[in-house]
Every structure is written in structure tokens, then in C-alpha cells.
C-alpha positions as CSV (number, residue, x, y, z in Angstrom):
1,M,82.5,71.9,77.1
2,T,78.7,72.3,77.2
3,T,76.7,73.4,80.2
4,E,75.5,69.9,80.7
5,E,79.0,68.5,80.5
6,K,80.3,71.0,83.0
7,A,77.3,70.3,85.3
8,R,78.0,66.6,85.2
9,A,81.7,67.1,85.9
10,Y,80.8,69.3,88.8
11,A,78.4,66.7,90.3
12,E,81.0,63.9,89.8
13,N,83.7,65.9,91.4
14,R,81.4,66.6,94.4
15,L,80.9,62.8,94.7
16,R,84.6,62.1,94.5
17,T,85.3,64.9,97.1
18,A,82.6,63.6,99.5
19,H,83.8,60.0,99.2
20,P,87.6,60.0,98.4
21,D,88.1,56.4,99.6
22,M,85.7,55.0,97.1
23,S,87.2,53.6,93.8
24,P,86.5,55.6,90.6
25,S,84.4,52.8,89.2
26,R,82.2,52.9,92.3
27,H,81.8,56.6,92.0
28,K,79.8,56.1,88.8
29,A,78.1,52.8,89.8
30,V,76.9,53.8,93.3
31,A,75.1,57.1,94.1
32,L,75.5,57.6,97.8
33,F,73.8,61.0,97.6
34,D,70.1,61.1,97.8
35,T,68.1,62.5,94.9
36,Y,68.0,66.0,96.3
37,D,71.8,66.1,96.8
38,M,72.4,65.0,93.2
39,E,69.9,67.5,91.8
40,Q,71.5,70.2,93.9
41,A,75.0,69.3,92.7
42,Y,73.7,69.4,89.1
43,E,72.1,72.8,89.6
44,D,75.3,74.1,91.3
45,G,77.4,72.8,88.4
46,A,75.1,74.4,85.9
47,T,75.2,77.7,87.8
48,E,79.0,77.5,88.0
49,A,79.2,76.7,84.3
50,L,77.1,79.7,83.3
51,A,79.1,82.0,85.6
52,S,82.4,80.9,84.1
53,Q,81.3,81.9,80.7
54,W,82.0,85.6,81.5
55,V,85.2,86.6,79.8
56,S,87.4,89.4,81.3
57,V,88.2,92.1,78.7
58,E,91.8,91.8,79.9
59,D,91.9,88.2,78.9
60,R,90.5,88.5,75.4
61,L,88.1,90.5,73.3
62,P,85.2,89.3,71.1
63,K,85.5,89.5,67.3
64,P,85.2,93.1,66.1
65,H,81.6,94.3,65.9
66,E,80.2,91.1,67.4
67,E,77.4,92.0,69.7
68,V,77.9,90.5,73.2
69,L,76.4,91.0,76.6
70,T,78.7,93.2,78.8
71,Y,79.0,93.7,82.5
72,T,80.5,96.9,84.0
73,I,81.2,96.8,87.7
74,G,79.7,99.8,89.5
75,A,77.9,101.3,86.5
76,I,74.3,102.5,86.8
77,D,73.4,100.2,83.9
78,E,75.8,97.3,84.7
79,N,74.7,95.1,81.7
80,A,74.5,96.2,78.1
81,V,74.4,94.7,74.6
82,A,77.6,96.1,73.1
83,Y,80.4,95.5,70.6
84,H,84.1,96.2,70.4
85,D,85.2,98.0,67.3
86,G,88.9,97.0,67.6
87,E,89.7,100.0,69.8
88,D,86.7,100.9,72.0
89,W,83.4,99.5,73.3
90,Y,80.0,100.8,72.3
91,T,76.5,99.9,73.1
92,T,74.0,99.2,70.3
93,N,72.9,102.8,71.0
94,D,76.4,104.0,70.2
95,E,77.1,104.9,73.9
96,H,80.8,104.6,74.8
97,I,81.4,102.1,77.7
98,R,84.3,100.5,79.5
99,P,83.0,97.0,80.5
100,H,85.0,94.6,82.7
101,Y,83.5,91.4,81.3
102,W,81.6,90.2,78.3
103,L,79.5,87.1,77.4
104,P,78.8,85.7,74.0
105,I,75.1,85.8,73.1
106,P,74.1,82.3,72.1
107,P,71.8,81.9,69.0
108,L,68.2,81.1,69.7
109,K,67.4,77.4,69.3
110,G,65.8,76.8,66.0
111,G,66.8,80.3,64.8
112,D,69.4,81.5,62.4
113,E,72.9,81.7,63.6
């Protein structure tokens, strides 16, 4: 699911939650929120979508030697670009780390993948 799709789903869920007595067809046809509320719901959904992209190293690992952004709770340098070699984690400067989460680094738009 793309960030835009997650944001839209979040905004639509917020509308359904705020007005549960309204039929599903009216949820899409009638926007009872003012423009500010809808924009805020979209931004909240986008923020949630981005936050949910972090993957716990306990859930799964990236492909071996794939560079990803890592997050290590409580470390001096909490974020690092790093890779997993199949056994351990290393930064691109060959520093051994033990991150808690990782995030794929998306390709630049218009760049090589």
C-alpha cells in the first residue's frame, strides 16, 4: 500500500469513526469535516504510514548487504545507514551495530533503482 493509499484509508476511517451512523456511501459522498480537518486527517495518515514502515529486526531482516536506514534505541547515533551480512549488522563505515529497527531506503525519483 502506498503512502497516499494509507493516508486516504486513515482519513476515511476517521470519517467513519466520527460518524458511525452514516451509511458507507454517504461517507464518500458527503464530507462533514471542514477542509482543515480533512487536511489534518490526511497529514496524520501520511505520518502514520511513514512511521509504520519501520521494521523490527525481530520480525524480519533486509536482503543481505542491502543498505537500509537503521534505528538503535538509546544509542548516541540512533540512526545509521547500515546493512546486515546474514549474521551481523554493520554501518557503511564497517562499524558493528545492533539496531532495533530498519527502514528501506527508497530510490530517488527519476534515478536509477
